[in-house]
All heavy atoms as a GROMACS GRO file, in nm:
protein
  601
    1MET      N    1   9.522  19.114  26.590
    1MET     CA    2   9.543  19.013  26.701
    1MET      C    3   9.693  18.972  26.700
    1MET      O    4   9.743  18.952  26.814
    1MET     CB    5   9.456  18.899  26.679
    1MET     CG    6   9.462  18.799  26.786
    1MET     SD    7   9.308  18.707  26.796
    1MET     CE    8   9.369  18.564  26.867
    2ALA      N    9   9.744  18.931  26.594
    2ALA     CA   10   9.890  18.888  26.595
    2ALA      C   11   9.969  19.008  26.579
    2ALA      O   12   9.978  19.076  26.475
    2ALA     CB   13   9.910  18.788  26.482
    3ASN      N   14  10.053  19.041  26.680
    3ASN     CA   15  10.144  19.153  26.676
    3ASN      C   16  10.268  19.117  26.764
    3ASN      O   17  10.271  19.018  26.821
    3ASN     CB   18  10.077  19.279  26.713
    3ASN     CG   19  10.012  19.281  26.844
    3ASN    OD1   20  10.056  19.196  26.929
    3ASN    ND2   21   9.918  19.362  26.865
    4GLY      N   22  10.364  19.212  26.766
    4GLY     CA   23  10.484  19.187  26.845
    4GLY      C   24  10.455  19.188  26.986
    4GLY      O   25  10.549  19.136  27.069
    5TRP      N   26  10.352  19.256  27.037
    5TRP     CA   27  10.331  19.255  27.178
    5TRP      C   28  10.298  19.116  27.238
    5TRP      O   29  10.317  19.094  27.357
    5TRP     CB   30  10.206  19.350  27.212
    5TRP     CG   31  10.255  19.493  27.196
    5TRP    CD1   32  10.220  19.572  27.096
    5TRP    CD2   33  10.335  19.564  27.284
    5TRP    NE1   34  10.276  19.701  27.112
    5TRP    CE2   35  10.348  19.699  27.239
    5TRP    CE3   36  10.401  19.530  27.405
    5TRP    CZ2   37  10.422  19.790  27.293
    5TRP    CZ3   38  10.476  19.636  27.466
    5TRP    CH2   39  10.495  19.757  27.414
    6SER      N   40  10.250  19.021  27.153
    6SER     CA   41  10.221  18.890  27.203
    6SER      C   42  10.349  18.823  27.256
    6SER      O   43  10.342  18.745  27.352
    6SER     CB   44  10.169  18.801  27.090
    6SER     OG   45  10.046  18.857  27.039
    7VAL      N   46  10.465  18.850  27.190
    7VAL     CA   47  10.585  18.790  27.240
    7VAL      C   48  10.636  18.839  27.374
    7VAL      O   49  10.678  18.770  27.461
    7VAL     CB   50  10.699  18.807  27.131
    7VAL    CG1   51  10.833  18.751  27.178
    7VAL    CG2   52  10.660  18.745  27.004
    8ILE      N   53  10.610  18.974  27.392
    8ILE     CA   54  10.648  19.031  27.523
    8ILE      C   55  10.548  18.992  27.629
    8ILE      O   56  10.596  18.964  27.744
    8ILE     CB   57  10.651  19.185  27.504
    8ILE    CG1   58  10.762  19.225  27.409
    8ILE    CG2   59  10.670  19.259  27.639
    8ILE    CD1   60  10.767  19.365  27.363
    9ILE      N   61  10.419  18.987  27.602
    9ILE     CA   62  10.323  18.934  27.703
    9ILE      C   63  10.357  18.793  27.741
    9ILE      O   64  10.350  18.754  27.856
    9ILE     CB   65  10.180  18.959  27.648
    9ILE    CG1   66  10.150  19.104  27.636
    9ILE    CG2   67  10.080  18.876  27.736
    9ILE    CD1   68  10.023  19.132  27.554
   10GLY      N   69  10.388  18.712  27.639
   10GLY     CA   70  10.423  18.573  27.662
   10GLY      C   71  10.553  18.562  27.752
   10GLY      O   72  10.559  18.478  27.834
   11LEU      N   73  10.652  18.654  27.731
   11LEU     CA   74  10.769  18.655  27.816
   11LEU      C   75  10.735  18.686  27.952
   11LEU      O   76  10.781  18.622  28.044
   11LEU     CB   77  10.868  18.752  27.748
   11LEU     CG   78  11.002  18.762  27.828
   11LEU    CD1   79  11.075  18.626  27.820
   11LEU    CD2   80  11.086  18.872  27.776
   12VAL      N   81  10.649  18.777  27.982
   12VAL     CA   82  10.604  18.812  28.112
   12VAL      C   83  10.534  18.697  28.181
   12VAL      O   84  10.566  18.671  28.300
   12VAL     CB   85  10.508  18.931  28.110
   12VAL    CG1   86  10.450  18.962  28.246
   12VAL    CG2   87  10.587  19.057  28.067
   13VAL      N   88  10.457  18.624  28.112
   13VAL     CA   89  10.385  18.502  28.161
   13VAL      C   90  10.489  18.394  28.194
   13VAL      O   91  10.483  18.338  28.300
   13VAL     CB   92  10.281  18.449  28.065
   13VAL    CG1   93  10.223  18.319  28.104
   13VAL    CG2   94  10.168  18.556  28.053
   14VAL      N   95  10.580  18.380  28.109
   14VAL     CA   96  10.691  18.280  28.132
   14VAL      C   97  10.772  18.313  28.256
   14VAL      O   98  10.807  18.222  28.334
   14VAL     CB   99  10.773  18.261  28.003
   14VAL    CG1  100  10.900  18.187  28.037
   14VAL    CG2  101  10.696  18.180  27.904
   15VAL      N  102  10.813  18.434  28.267
   15VAL     CA  103  10.888  18.480  28.386
   15VAL      C  104  10.804  18.459  28.516
   15VAL      O  105  10.853  18.410  28.616
   15VAL     CB  106  10.926  18.627  28.376
   15VAL    CG1  107  10.979  18.687  28.501
   15VAL    CG2  108  11.032  18.638  28.265
   16ALA      N  109  10.675  18.490  28.511
   16ALA     CA  110  10.589  18.470  28.632
   16ALA      C  111  10.584  18.311  28.664
   16ALA      O  112  10.586  18.277  28.773
   16ALA     CB  113  10.455  18.522  28.604
   17MET      N  114  10.566  18.232  28.555
   17MET     CA  115  10.557  18.087  28.578
   17MET      C  116  10.692  18.038  28.629
   17MET      O  117  10.702  17.945  28.719
   17MET     CB  118  10.518  18.016  28.446
   17MET     CG  119  10.378  18.031  28.411
   17MET     SD  120  10.334  17.970  28.249
   17MET     CE  121  10.382  17.801  28.267
   18SER      N  122  10.804  18.083  28.587
   18SER     CA  123  10.937  18.042  28.633
   18SER      C  124  10.958  18.086  28.779
   18SER      O  125  11.010  18.009  28.864
   18SER     CB  126  11.048  18.104  28.547
   18SER     OG  127  11.038  18.055  28.416
   19LEU      N  128  10.910  18.204  28.814
   19LEU     CA  129  10.921  18.242  28.960
   19LEU      C  130  10.836  18.159  29.048
   19LEU      O  131  10.870  18.121  29.154
   19LEU     CB  132  10.879  18.397  28.975
   19LEU     CG  133  10.988  18.495  28.918
   19LEU    CD1  134  10.922  18.632  28.922
   19LEU    CD2  135  11.105  18.485  29.007
   20ALA      N  136  10.713  18.129  28.993
   20ALA     CA  137  10.629  18.031  29.075
   20ALA      C  138  10.691  17.900  29.089
   20ALA      O  139  10.688  17.842  29.196
   20ALA     CB  140  10.492  18.028  29.008
   21ALA      N  141  10.761  17.856  28.980
   21ALA     CA  142  10.824  17.715  28.992
   21ALA      C  143  10.942  17.732  29.089
   21ALA      O  144  10.970  17.627  29.157
   21ALA     CB  145  10.872  17.670  28.857
   22TRP      N  146  11.006  17.842  29.093
   22TRP     CA  147  11.122  17.856  29.188
   22TRP      C  148  11.074  17.852  29.333
   22TRP      O  149  11.132  17.785  29.417
   22TRP     CB  150  11.194  17.985  29.160
   22TRP     CG  151  11.307  18.015  29.254
   22TRP    CD1  152  11.302  18.076  29.367
   22TRP    CD2  153  11.445  17.976  29.229
   22TRP    NE1  154  11.432  18.079  29.413
   22TRP    CE2  155  11.518  18.025  29.338
   22TRP    CE3  156  11.509  17.902  29.124
   22TRP    CZ2  157  11.660  17.994  29.347
   22TRP    CZ3  158  11.648  17.882  29.130
   22TRP    CH2  159  11.718  17.926  29.244
   23PHE      N  160  10.964  17.925  29.363
   23PHE     CA  161  10.928  17.938  29.508
   23PHE      C  162  10.838  17.818  29.546
   23PHE      O  163  10.835  17.790  29.662
   23PHE     CB  164  10.854  18.070  29.521
   23PHE     CG  165  10.945  18.186  29.520
   23PHE    CD1  166  10.926  18.279  29.419
   23PHE    CD2  167  11.044  18.202  29.616
   23PHE    CE1  168  11.016  18.388  29.415
   23PHE    CE2  169  11.124  18.307  29.614
   23PHE     CZ  170  11.118  18.406  29.513
   24PHE      N  171  10.762  17.759  29.460
   24PHE     CA  172  10.669  17.653  29.497
   24PHE      C  173  10.720  17.515  29.471
   24PHE      O  174  10.636  17.416  29.477
   24PHE     CB  175  10.530  17.674  29.431
   24PHE     CG  176  10.466  17.796  29.476
   24PHE    CD1  177  10.423  17.898  29.389
   24PHE    CD2  178  10.448  17.824  29.614
   24PHE    CE1  179  10.365  18.018  29.433
   24PHE    CE2  180  10.381  17.944  29.650
   24PHE     CZ  181  10.344  18.041  29.559
   25SER      N  182  10.852  17.496  29.438
   25SER     CA  183  10.903  17.364  29.404
   25SER      C  184  10.905  17.291  29.540
   25SER      O  185  10.928  17.350  29.649
   25SER     CB  186  11.041  17.375  29.347
   25SER     OG  187  11.131  17.434  29.429
   26PRO      N  188  10.884  17.156  29.544
   26PRO     CA  189  10.877  17.080  29.660
   26PRO      C  190  11.011  17.080  29.733
   26PRO      O  191  11.119  17.068  29.672
   26PRO     CB  192  10.838  16.935  29.621
   26PRO     CG  193  10.826  16.939  29.474
   26PRO     CD  194  10.854  17.075  29.421
   27LYS      N  195  11.014  17.092  29.859
   27LYS     CA  196  11.125  17.108  29.944
   27LYS      C  197  11.182  16.956  29.956
   27LYS      O  198  11.103  16.862  29.958
   27LYS     CB  199  11.105  17.158  30.080
   27LYS     CG  200  11.036  17.296  30.077
   27LYS     CD  201  11.123  17.401  30.021
   27LYS     CE  202  11.051  17.536  30.023
   27LYS     NZ  203  11.013  17.589  29.894
   28GLY      N  204  11.311  16.948  29.966
   28GLY     CA  205  11.368  16.819  29.988
   28GLY      C  206  11.495  16.802  29.913
   28GLY      O  207  11.563  16.906  29.870
   29ALA      N  208  11.548  16.675  29.904
   29ALA     CA  209  11.678  16.652  29.844
   29ALA      C  210  11.676  16.682  29.691
   29ALA      O  211  11.780  16.712  29.636
   29ALA     CB  212  11.715  16.502  29.865
   30ASN      N  213  11.564  16.676  29.622
   30ASN     CA  214  11.558  16.689  29.476
   30ASN      C  215  11.506  16.832  29.444
   30ASN      O  216  11.456  16.843  29.333
   30ASN     CB  217  11.466  16.585  29.418
   30ASN     CG  218  11.525  16.444  29.428
   30ASN    OD1  219  11.650  16.436  29.431
   30ASN    ND2  220  11.438  16.350  29.438
   31GLN      N  221  11.506  16.930  29.530
   31GLN     CA  222  11.458  17.062  29.509
   31GLN      C  223  11.525  17.127  29.383
   31GLN      O  224  11.463  17.194  29.303
   31GLN     CB  225  11.466  17.153  29.622
   31GLN     CG  226  11.398  17.288  29.605
   31GLN     CD  227  11.410  17.375  29.726
   31GLN    OE1  228  11.482  17.348  29.819
   31GLN    NE2  229  11.324  17.474  29.733
   32VAL      N  230  11.654  17.116  29.372
   32VAL     CA  231  11.730  17.178  29.267
   32VAL      C  232  11.688  17.111  29.129
   32VAL      O  233  11.674  17.178  29.027
   32VAL     CB  234  11.879  17.156  29.292
   32VAL    CG1  235  11.958  17.214  29.171
   32VAL    CG2  236  11.918  17.247  29.412
   33LEU      N  237  11.670  16.981  29.133
   33LEU     CA  238  11.631  16.903  29.013
   33LEU      C  239  11.494  16.953  28.965
   33LEU      O  240  11.472  16.973  28.854
   33LEU     CB  241  11.634  16.753  29.041
   33LEU     CG  242  11.588  16.666  28.926
   33LEU    CD1  243  11.696  16.681  28.809
   33LEU    CD2  244  11.571  16.522  28.966
   34TRP      N  245  11.403  16.966  29.066
   34TRP     CA  246  11.269  17.014  29.028
   34TRP      C  247  11.268  17.151  28.972
   34TRP      O  248  11.205  17.184  28.869
   34TRP     CB  249  11.183  17.013  29.151
   34TRP     CG  250  11.109  16.888  29.182
   34TRP    CD1  251  11.148  16.787  29.266
   34TRP    CD2  252  10.982  16.851  29.124
   34TRP    NE1  253  11.055  16.687  29.254
   34TRP    CE2  254  10.952  16.721  29.178
   34TRP    CE3  255  10.889  16.903  29.033
   34TRP    CZ2  256  10.843  16.651  29.140
   34TRP    CZ3  257  10.779  16.836  29.001
   34TRP    CH2  258  10.756  16.711  29.051
   35ARG      N  259  11.346  17.240  29.037
   35ARG     CA  260  11.350  17.382  28.987
   35ARG      C  261  11.407  17.390  28.847
   35ARG      O  262  11.355  17.450  28.758
   35ARG     CB  263  11.439  17.467  29.079
   35ARG     CG  264  11.368  17.507  29.206
   35ARG     CD  265  11.463  17.590  29.294
   35ARG     NE  266  11.401  17.640  29.412
   35ARG     CZ  267  11.458  17.696  29.514
   35ARG    NH1  268  11.590  17.711  29.498
   35ARG    NH2  269  11.392  17.735  29.618
   36SER      N  270  11.522  17.318  28.831
   36SER     CA  271  11.588  17.318  28.700
   36SER      C  272  11.500  17.259  28.596
   36SER      O  273  11.488  17.321  28.479
   36SER     CB  274  11.712  17.240  28.705
   36SER     OG  275  11.801  17.289  28.806
   37SER      N  276  11.437  17.150  28.613
   37SER     CA  277  11.357  17.087  28.519
   37SER      C  278  11.228  17.178  28.479
   37SER      O  279  11.201  17.187  28.356
   37SER     CB  280  11.299  16.953  28.571
   37SER     OG  281  11.406  16.868  28.599
   38LEU      N  282  11.168  17.228  28.579
   38LEU     CA  283  11.047  17.312  28.547
   38LEU      C  284  11.085  17.437  28.471
   38LEU      O  285  11.023  17.477  28.376
   38LEU     CB  286  10.976  17.343  28.678
   38LEU     CG  287  10.901  17.237  28.739
   38LEU    CD1  288  10.852  17.273  28.880
   38LEU    CD2  289  10.789  17.182  28.658
   39ILE      N  290  11.194  17.507  28.521
   39ILE     CA  291  11.225  17.641  28.455
   39ILE      C  292  11.282  17.615  28.312
   39ILE      O  293  11.244  17.686  28.214
   39ILE     CB  294  11.330  17.713  28.541
   39ILE    CG1  295  11.256  17.754  28.667
   39ILE    CG2  296  11.384  17.826  28.466
   39ILE    CD1  297  11.343  17.818  28.774
   40LEU      N  298  11.361  17.508  28.289
   40LEU     CA  299  11.413  17.477  28.160
   40LEU      C  300  11.300  17.431  28.064
   40LEU      O  301  11.300  17.473  27.948
   40LEU     CB  302  11.512  17.368  28.167
   40LEU     CG  303  11.658  17.416  28.206
   40LEU    CD1  304  11.748  17.297  28.224
   40LEU    CD2  305  11.712  17.516  28.109
   41SER      N  306  11.201  17.364  28.113
   41SER     CA  307  11.085  17.321  28.036
   41SER      C  308  11.002  17.443  27.992
   41SER      O  309  10.969  17.450  27.874
   41SER     CB  310  11.001  17.222  28.103
   41SER     OG  311  11.067  17.102  28.137
   42ILE      N  312  10.980  17.523  28.081
   42ILE     CA  313  10.903  17.650  28.057
   42ILE      C  314  10.974  17.738  27.949
   42ILE      O  315  10.911  17.784  27.854
   42ILE     CB  316  10.867  17.723  28.180
   42ILE    CG1  317  10.778  17.647  28.270
   42ILE    CG2  318  10.810  17.862  28.156
   42ILE    CD1  319  10.759  17.700  28.411
   43ALA      N  320  11.109  17.756  27.975
   43ALA     CA  321  11.171  17.837  27.883
   43ALA      C  322  11.189  17.778  27.744
   43ALA      O  323  11.176  17.847  27.643
   43ALA     CB  324  11.316  17.860  27.939
   44SER      N  325  11.200  17.647  27.734
   44SER     CA  326  11.210  17.578  27.608
   44SER      C  327  11.078  17.589  27.525
   44SER      O  328  11.084  17.617  27.408
   44SER     CB  329  11.253  17.427  27.621
   44SER     OG  330  11.376  17.420  27.683
   45CYS      N  331  10.971  17.570  27.596
   45CYS     CA  332  10.838  17.586  27.529
   45CYS      C  333  10.813  17.725  27.479
   45CYS      O  334  10.767  17.742  27.372
   45CYS     CB  335  10.726  17.540  27.624
   45CYS     SG  336  10.717  17.365  27.664
   46TYR      N  337  10.851  17.824  27.563
   46TYR     CA  338  10.839  17.965  27.520
   46TYR      C  339  10.933  17.992  27.400
   46TYR      O  340  10.878  18.057  27.311
   46TYR     CB  341  10.875  18.052  27.637
   46TYR     CG  342  10.885  18.200  27.588
   46TYR    CD1  343  10.770  18.275  27.559
   46TYR    CD2  344  11.016  18.256  27.568
   46TYR    CE1  345  10.783  18.405  27.508
   46TYR    CE2  346  11.018  18.386  27.522
   46TYR     CZ  347  10.905  18.465  27.498
   46TYR     OH  348  10.918  18.590  27.454
   47LEU      N  349  11.050  17.948  27.396
   47LEU     CA  350  11.140  17.973  27.283
   47LEU      C  351  11.088  17.912  27.156
   47LEU      O  352  11.087  17.969  27.049
   47LEU     CB  353  11.275  17.930  27.313
   47LEU     CG  354  11.357  18.015  27.405
   47LEU    CD1  355  11.498  17.947  27.438
   47LEU    CD2  356  11.381  18.154  27.345
   48MET      N  357  11.036  17.780  27.163
   48MET     CA  358  10.984  17.718  27.048
   48MET      C  359  10.861  17.793  27.002
   48MET      O  360  10.844  17.812  26.871
   48MET     CB  361  10.940  17.574  27.086
   48MET     CG  362  10.908  17.490  26.967
   48MET     SD  363  11.052  17.478  26.860
   48MET     CE  364  10.968  17.425  26.713
   49TRP      N  365  10.772  17.836  27.085
   49TRP     CA  366  10.658  17.911  27.047
   49TRP      C  367  10.702  18.051  26.982
   49TRP      O  368  10.641  18.088  26.877
   49TRP     CB  369  10.567  17.935  27.161
   49TRP     CG  370  10.453  18.032  27.131
   49TRP    CD1  371  10.336  18.004  27.063
   49TRP    CD2  372  10.454  18.171  27.159
   49TRP    NE1  373  10.266  18.120  27.050
   49TRP    CE2  374  10.335  18.219  27.107
   49TRP    CE3  375  10.539  18.260  27.231
   49TRP    CZ2  376  10.299  18.356  27.123
   49TRP    CZ3  377  10.500  18.388  27.239
   49TRP    CH2  378  10.387  18.440  27.185
   50ALA      N  379  10.783  18.119  27.049
   50ALA     CA  380  10.824  18.247  27.000
   50ALA      C  381  10.895  18.246  26.860
   50ALA      O  382  10.866  18.318  26.779
   50ALA     CB  383  10.918  18.320  27.100
   51VAL      N  384  10.980  18.149  26.838
   51VAL     CA  385  11.044  18.136  26.709
   51VAL      C  386  10.944  18.105  26.602
   51VAL      O  387  10.943  18.163  26.496
   51VAL     CB  388  11.160  18.028  26.717
   51VAL    CG1  389  11.197  17.988  26.578
   51VAL    CG2  390  11.270  18.076  26.802
   52THR      N  391  10.850  18.012  26.631
   52THR     CA  392  10.748  17.975  26.530
   52THR      C  393  10.660  18.098  26.509
   52THR      O  394  10.624  18.123  26.393
   52THR     CB  395  10.668  17.858  26.583
   52THR    OG1  396  10.759  17.748  26.614
   52THR    CG2  397  10.562  17.816  26.486
   53PHE      N  398  10.610  18.167  26.606
   53PHE     CA  399  10.531  18.279  26.600
   53PHE      C  400  10.587  18.387  26.515
   53PHE      O  401  10.539  18.447  26.426
   53PHE     CB  402  10.483  18.333  26.741
   53PHE     CG  403  10.394  18.447  26.729
   53PHE    CD1  404  10.258  18.432  26.721
   53PHE    CD2  405  10.441  18.580  26.754
   53PHE    CE1  406  10.170  18.534  26.717
   53PHE    CE2  407  10.351  18.682  26.746
   53PHE     CZ  408  10.216  18.660  26.735
   54LEU      N  409  10.720  18.426  26.548
   54LEU     CA  410  10.786  18.531  26.476
   54LEU      C  411  10.817  18.494  26.330
   54LEU      O  412  10.817  18.580  26.247
   54LEU     CB  413  10.910  18.574  26.553
   54LEU     CG  414  10.887  18.647  26.685
   54LEU    CD1  415  11.024  18.662  26.757
   54LEU    CD2  416  10.813  18.780  26.659
   55ALA      N  417  10.841  18.372  26.308
   55ALA     CA  418  10.865  18.323  26.174
   55ALA      C  419  10.739  18.342  26.082
   55ALA      O  420  10.747  18.369  25.962
   55ALA     CB  421  10.913  18.177  26.168
   56GLN      N  422  10.627  18.319  26.139
   56GLN     CA  423  10.496  18.338  26.070
   56GLN      C  424  10.461  18.484  26.064
   56GLN      O  425  10.400  18.527  25.965
   56GLN     CB  426  10.385  18.258  26.132
   56GLN     CG  427  10.401  18.113  26.126
   56GLN     CD  428  10.296  18.036  26.207
   56GLN    OE1  429  10.200  18.089  26.238
   56GLN    NE2  430  10.316  17.912  26.211
   57LEU      N  431  10.497  18.567  26.161
   57LEU     CA  432  10.465  18.707  26.165
   57LEU      C  433  10.551  18.784  26.063
   57LEU      O  434  10.494  18.877  26.001
   57LEU     CB  435  10.482  18.762  26.310
   57LEU     CG  436  10.435  18.902  26.330
   57LEU    CD1  437  10.285  18.905  26.310
   57LEU    CD2  438  10.470  18.946  26.475
   58HIS      N  439  10.673  18.747  26.057
   58HIS     CA  440  10.770  18.821  25.957
   58HIS      C  441  10.851  18.719  25.876
   58HIS      O  442  10.968  18.690  25.918
   58HIS     CB  443  10.867  18.912  26.035
   58HIS     CG  444  10.799  19.014  26.116
   58HIS    ND1  445  10.738  19.126  26.055
   58HIS    CD2  446  10.785  19.032  26.252
   58HIS    CE1  447  10.685  19.198  26.149
   58HIS    NE2  448  10.708  19.139  26.267
   59PRO      N  449  10.796  18.658  25.774
   59PRO     CA  450  10.860  18.555  25.709
   59PRO      C  451  10.982  18.607  25.620
   59PRO      O  452  10.981  18.720  25.581
   59PRO     CB  453  10.755  18.500  25.606
   59PRO     CG  454  10.654  18.605  25.597
   59PRO     CD  455  10.660  18.682  25.727
   60LEU      N  456  11.086  18.534  25.609
   60LEU     CA  457  11.202  18.567  25.540
   60LEU      C  458  11.182  18.569  25.392
   60LEU      O  459  11.233  18.650  25.320
   60LEU     CB  460  11.320  18.483  25.572
   60LEU     CG  461  11.369  18.497  25.722
   60LEU    CD1  462  11.486  18.385  25.747
   60LEU    CD2  463  11.426  18.628  25.750
   61ILE      N  464  11.099  18.470  25.351
   61ILE     CA  465  11.070  18.462  25.202
   61ILE      C  466  10.923  18.488  25.183
   61ILE      O  467  10.843  18.416  25.248
   61ILE     CB  468  11.120  18.321  25.149
   61ILE    CG1  469  11.264  18.304  25.172
   61ILE    CG2  470  11.080  18.307  25.002
   61ILE    CD1  471  11.316  18.163  25.143
   62GLU      N  472  10.882  18.572  25.091
   62GLU     CA  473  10.751  18.604  25.067
   62GLU      C  474  10.683  18.492  24.994
   62GLU      O  475  10.741  18.435  24.888
   62GLU     CB  476  10.733  18.728  24.987
   62GLU     CG  477  10.589  18.763  24.960
   62GLU     CD  478  10.591  18.899  24.880
   62GLU    OE1  479  10.672  18.982  24.899
   62GLU    OE2  480  10.495  18.903  24.791
   63PRO      N  481  10.567  18.433  25.037
   63PRO     CA  482  10.503  18.324  24.968
   63PRO      C  483  10.461  18.372  24.826
   63PRO      O  484  10.422  18.489  24.813
   63PRO     CB  485  10.384  18.287  25.052
   63PRO     CG  486  10.404  18.360  25.179
   63PRO     CD  487  10.505  18.469  25.160
   64ARG      N  488  10.471  18.286  24.728
   64ARG     CA  489  10.433  18.319  24.592
   64ARG      C  490  10.331  18.219  24.542
   64ARG      O  491  10.350  18.104  24.560
   64ARG     CB  492  10.553  18.318  24.500
   64ARG     CG  493  10.664  18.417  24.531
   64ARG     CD  494  10.776  18.420  24.430
   64ARG     NE  495  10.890  18.495  24.482
   64ARG     CZ  496  10.899  18.623  24.478
   64ARG    NH1  497  10.800  18.695  24.434
   64ARG    NH2  498  11.003  18.680  24.530
   65ARG      N  499  10.231  18.268  24.471
   65ARG     CA  500  10.131  18.178  24.407
   65ARG      C  501  10.157  18.177  24.254
   65ARG      O  502  10.180  18.279  24.194
   65ARG     CB  503   9.996  18.236  24.434
   65ARG     CG  504   9.951  18.226  24.578
   65ARG     CD  505   9.812  18.269  24.600
   65ARG     NE  506   9.717  18.189  24.513
   65ARG     CZ  507   9.589  18.211  24.514
   65ARG    NH1  508   9.535  18.307  24.589
   65ARG    NH2  509   9.507  18.142  24.436
   66THR      N  510  10.151  18.058  24.207
   66THR     CA  511  10.172  18.041  24.062
   66THR      C  512  10.040  18.017  23.987
   66THR      O  513  10.044  18.003  23.861
   66THR     CB  514  10.270  17.925  24.032
   66THR    OG1  515  10.209  17.805  24.091
   66THR    CG2  516  10.405  17.946  24.101
   67ASP      N  517   9.935  18.012  24.058
   67ASP     CA  518   9.803  17.981  23.989
   67ASP      C  519   9.731  18.104  23.959
   67ASP      O  520   9.607  18.090  23.922
   67ASP     CB  521   9.724  17.881  24.072
   67ASP     CG  522   9.689  17.930  24.211
   67ASP    OD1  523   9.763  18.026  24.259
   67ASP    OD2  524   9.585  17.888  24.271
   68LEU      N  525   9.785  18.219  23.973
   68LEU     CA  526   9.713  18.351  23.940
   68LEU      C  527   9.726  18.383  23.799
   68LEU      O  528   9.838  18.365  23.735
   68LEU     CB  529   9.756  18.460  24.031
   68LEU     CG  530   9.731  18.444  24.181
   68LEU    CD1  531   9.790  18.561  24.259
   68LEU    CD2  532   9.583  18.436  24.208
   69ARG      N  533   9.628  18.452  23.742
   69ARG     CA  534   9.642  18.507  23.608
   69ARG      C  535   9.726  18.632  23.609
   69ARG      O  536   9.727  18.702  23.710
   69ARG     CB  537   9.505  18.531  23.548
   69ARG     CG  538   9.428  18.406  23.508
   69ARG     CD  539   9.302  18.433  23.439
   69ARG     NE  540   9.201  18.455  23.553
   69ARG     CZ  541   9.080  18.488  23.533
   69ARG    NH1  542   9.039  18.514  23.409
   69ARG    NH2  543   8.998  18.506  23.634
   70LYS      N  544   9.794  18.667  23.494
   70LYS     CA  545   9.887  18.781  23.502
   70LYS      C  546   9.815  18.916  23.530
   70LYS      O  547   9.884  19.002  23.582
   70LYS     CB  548   9.955  18.787  23.364
   70LYS     CG  549  10.046  18.673  23.340
   70LYS     CD  550  10.130  18.682  23.216
   70LYS     CE  551  10.208  18.550  23.201
   70LYS     NZ  552  10.327  18.575  23.137
   71GLU      N  553   9.690  18.934  23.497
   71GLU     CA  554   9.628  19.058  23.522
   71GLU      C  555   9.594  19.074  23.668
   71GLU      O  556   9.563  19.192  23.714
   71GLU     CB  557   9.499  19.076  23.436
   71GLU     CG  558   9.394  18.963  23.459
   71GLU     CD  559   9.404  18.849  23.359
   71GLU    OE1  560   9.502  18.837  23.288
   71GLU    OE2  561   9.313  18.771  23.362
   72TYR      N  562   9.601  18.973  23.746
   72TYR     CA  563   9.571  18.992  23.892
   72TYR      C  564   9.702  18.993  23.974
   72TYR      O  565   9.697  19.012  24.097
   72TYR     CB  566   9.492  18.875  23.946
   72TYR     CG  567   9.351  18.874  23.884
   72TYR    CD1  568   9.309  18.781  23.796
   72TYR    CD2  569   9.261  18.977  23.924
   72TYR    CE1  570   9.187  18.786  23.737
   72TYR    CE2  571   9.131  18.978  23.869
   72TYR     CZ  572   9.097  18.892  23.780
   72TYR     OH  573   8.969  18.893  23.731
   73ILE      N  574   9.814  18.992  23.920
   73ILE     CA  575   9.941  18.994  23.991
   73ILE      C  576   9.981  19.142  24.006
   73ILE      O  577   9.998  19.221  23.910
   73ILE     CB  578  10.051  18.917  23.920
   73ILE    CG1  579  10.015  18.771  23.909
   73ILE    CG2  580  10.187  18.933  23.993
   73ILE    CD1  581  10.112  18.685  23.834
   74HIS      N  582  10.000  19.182  24.134
   74HIS     CA  583  10.042  19.322  24.168
   74HIS      C  584  10.194  19.321  24.197
   74HIS      O  585  10.233  19.252  24.296
   74HIS     CB  586   9.956  19.383  24.280
   74HIS     CG  587   9.815  19.385  24.257
   74HIS    ND1  588   9.762  19.476  24.171
   74HIS    CD2  589   9.712  19.304  24.294
   74HIS    CE1  590   9.627  19.457  24.168
   74HIS    NE2  591   9.600  19.350  24.234
   75HIS      N  592  10.269  19.400  24.134
   75HIS     CA  593  10.413  19.398  24.164
   75HIS      C  594  10.444  19.508  24.253
   75HIS      O  595  10.412  19.614  24.273
   75HIS     CB  596  10.496  19.416  24.028
   75HIS     CG  597  10.481  19.298  23.943
   75HIS    ND1  598  10.557  19.177  23.970
   75HIS    CD2  599  10.406  19.267  23.838
   75HIS    CE1  600  10.528  19.091  23.869
   75HIS    NE2  601  10.433  19.142  23.788
   0.00000   0.00000   0.00000
């Protein structure tokens, strides 16, 4: 279930949401503010999720357990 395709699928969803925010933002004097706020919020949420997801998928430091007996430790 957890694989690298999740990040790419998430990116496609974020791009679609950003395009929807671009085209469906309310018209008026604050249209640029609406577009910028929505797209930056969507992109920031995606980046936070992607960094956290990838850090758990491929950790830099392998977790170690100290409560195992020596005969069960595989090197």
